N, C-alpha and C positions, 0 to 999 in steps of 0.2 A: 504493500500500500504506500502511496506517495505520502511523504511526511507533510503534515498540514502546514500551510503558510502562516496561519494565524492561530494564536492560542485561545482567544476569546472573541466571539462574534455575536452580533445582534441580528437576528432574522426578523424582518418586518413582513407580515402577511396581511393581506386584506381579508375581511370576513368572507367575501365572495369566493375565495379559494376553497372554502369548505362547502359552498353551496352547489358545486358541480355545474352542470349545464344550465340549471335554473337560476344560479347565483342567489339562491334563497334557501333558508333553512340549513340543515346539515345533511349532506349526502354521504352515505357510507363509503363509497369508492373514493370520494374526494378527500375525506378526512384521513382515510387509510393512506392515500398517496402522500399527503402532507406529513403525517406521522412517520412514514417510512423514511422520508428525506431527513427529518429531524433526527431520527434514530441513527441514520448513517453518519451524519455530521458528528453526533455524540460519540459513536463508536470509533471514529477516526481520532479521538483524543482531543477534540476541540470543545472548549467550554461554551455552551450554547444558551443564550438568552433569547426570548421571543416576545415580540409585541404583536398582538393580533387585533384586527379591526372588528367591527360588529355590523358591517353593512348587509350581511346576509340575514340579520335579525331585524334591524331597523335602520333606515337611512334618513338622514336629516332632510333630504328632498321630499320626504313624505309629510313633513311637519305642517307645511302650509295647507295642504289639502285636508289634514285632520284638525286644523285649528290649534296646533300645538306651538307654543312659543319656542324660540330658538334654544334657550337655555334648557328647558325641559326636554326638548328633542335630543340635545346633546347628552343629557343624563340617561335618557332611554338607550341611546347608542352605547354609552359606557356599560350599561347592564348587559347589552348584547355581547360585548367583548368578554364579559365574565362568563357568560354561557359558553362561548367558544373556547375560552381558556380551560374551563372545567372539562369540556368534551375532549380536548386534546390531551389533557392530563390523564384522563381515563384510558384513552387508547394507548398512550405511551407506556403507562404502567401495566395495563392488562395484557397487551399484545407484545410489547417489547421489553417488559420488565425493567424499565428505566425509571429511577427515582425522579419524580418531577414535583415542583412546587409552583402553585399559582399564587402570585402576590398581587394585591389589588390596591389601587389608590383610594378606592371607596371602602369604607369600613363595613366588612361583613365577615366577622371572625368565624361564624358557623360554617362558612363555605371555603374561605381562602385566608391566607396570611396577609396581614397588613404590610404594605410596602415599607421596608426599613432597609436603607442602602447597605449598611454593613452586613446585615443578615443575608441579603441577596448575594453579596460577594462571597460570603462564607458558603452558601449553597453551591455556587458555581465552582468554587475551589474544591468542594467535596464531590464534584462530578455529578451534580444534580442539574437537570434542565430546569430553568426558571422561566415561567410564562408570566409576563406583566400584563395585567388586565386593568380595566377601568380608566384607560388613557392616562392623562395627567391628574385626573380627579377634579378637573375644572372644565366648565363649559367653554365653548368658543375656541378650543384647541383640538387639533386633529390627532389621530393616533400616529401620524408621521412625526409630529412634534414630540409625542410621547416616546417614540423610538429614538429620536435624536437625544432627548433629555436623558433617558435611562441608559443609553449606550455610553454617554459621557460619564454618568454617575458611577457606572460599574467598571469603567475602563475597557470597554470593548474596543477592538482595533479596527473594526469595519462594520458598516451596516450592509446587510444583504437584503435588497428589496426584491423579493420573489414575486414574479408576475406570470401572466400567461403569454408574454411576449419576450423574445430573447434579447432585450436591451431597449435602448431609447432610439426612437426614429424621429425624423424631421416632421413627419405627419403620420396619421394612423395607418399602419400597414394593412389593417383589415379592410380599409376602404380605398387605399391608394396603392396600386401595384408598383408605382415608381418611388415609393417611400424609401428613404436612405437611412441606414442604421449608422449611428455614431459609435465608434470604438471607444472614444474617451471624450470627456467634456470637463471644463472647469465649472466650479460652482456658479460663477458669474454668467457663464454661457447658459446654464439651465435657467437662471432667473431672467436674463435679458431676452432669451428666445421663447420664454413663457412655455417651456416644455413641462408637460403634466407628469412629473416624476414623483415629487413630494411637494408639499406646500412650501411657500417662500420662507416661512418662519423656520421650518425644519432645515431647509437648505442653508439658510444663513447661520443657524446654530452649528451645523456641521462645518461650514466654512471657517467660522471663528475658532473652532476647536481643531481644525485640520483633520477632521474625521472623514475618511473616504467612504463612498457609497458605491456599491456595485449592484446594478440592475440586471437581473438574470431571469431565465425562464425555468419555472418549476413544472417539468413536463413528464418525468418518468423516473425510474430507478437510477439513483446516482447523479441526477442532473444538477443539483445544487452544488454538491461536493466537486463534481467535475468542472463546473464553471468557476468555482472558487480557486481551483488550481490552474485554470486556463482562462484568464481574464478576457481574452479575445472572444470568448463565447457570449459575453454580455457587454455591458457598457460601464466603464469605470469613470466615476465622477470624483475629482480631487482638486 
């Protein structure tokens, strides 16, 4: 096995990754695929932290049609991330026998541990997978920002943004056959070109901390670990 390039990584997943083709709810095949990739990273000796979104449970774009104010909608989305985190924990522990901790910024001790930075670092050093749920615990901030924040707090060396596309393109490759993939970009390129990778707050935080981001495709067995060892398979932002 190739020696891992990084000791500790942050994996950022959208909630839709668990929803499968419907991008809603939790599909068995989809969560199994994600858990298999997480297990492979862990088994390679890399300390793995994860931030998961909640868009498969509730999306902020639904708020207006339901008459829900923005802050309340964001809290609903945070609860969705907790559902996803607990589901991933169950699959990792039951199928892969990997000790996993869900830590949440929202106080719910019956379900998950409260987020405490030093405790999270201790879990990672003890070779446990740590799933951060509940976003930052504050409305008006995305899970992209949560990933950037937690990655810096725990000393992660890179953020892996796993998507259904193999990197960043100048336009949507699903709609445009002539879309061009970027092999690498600067943080300022992402902001100035308004590329929909992560929100501007998250990108700026990564830029200030000199924390690289790799956008890659989670598509099948070993895809994330292979891309991690072969950056040309995704897009590297630094």
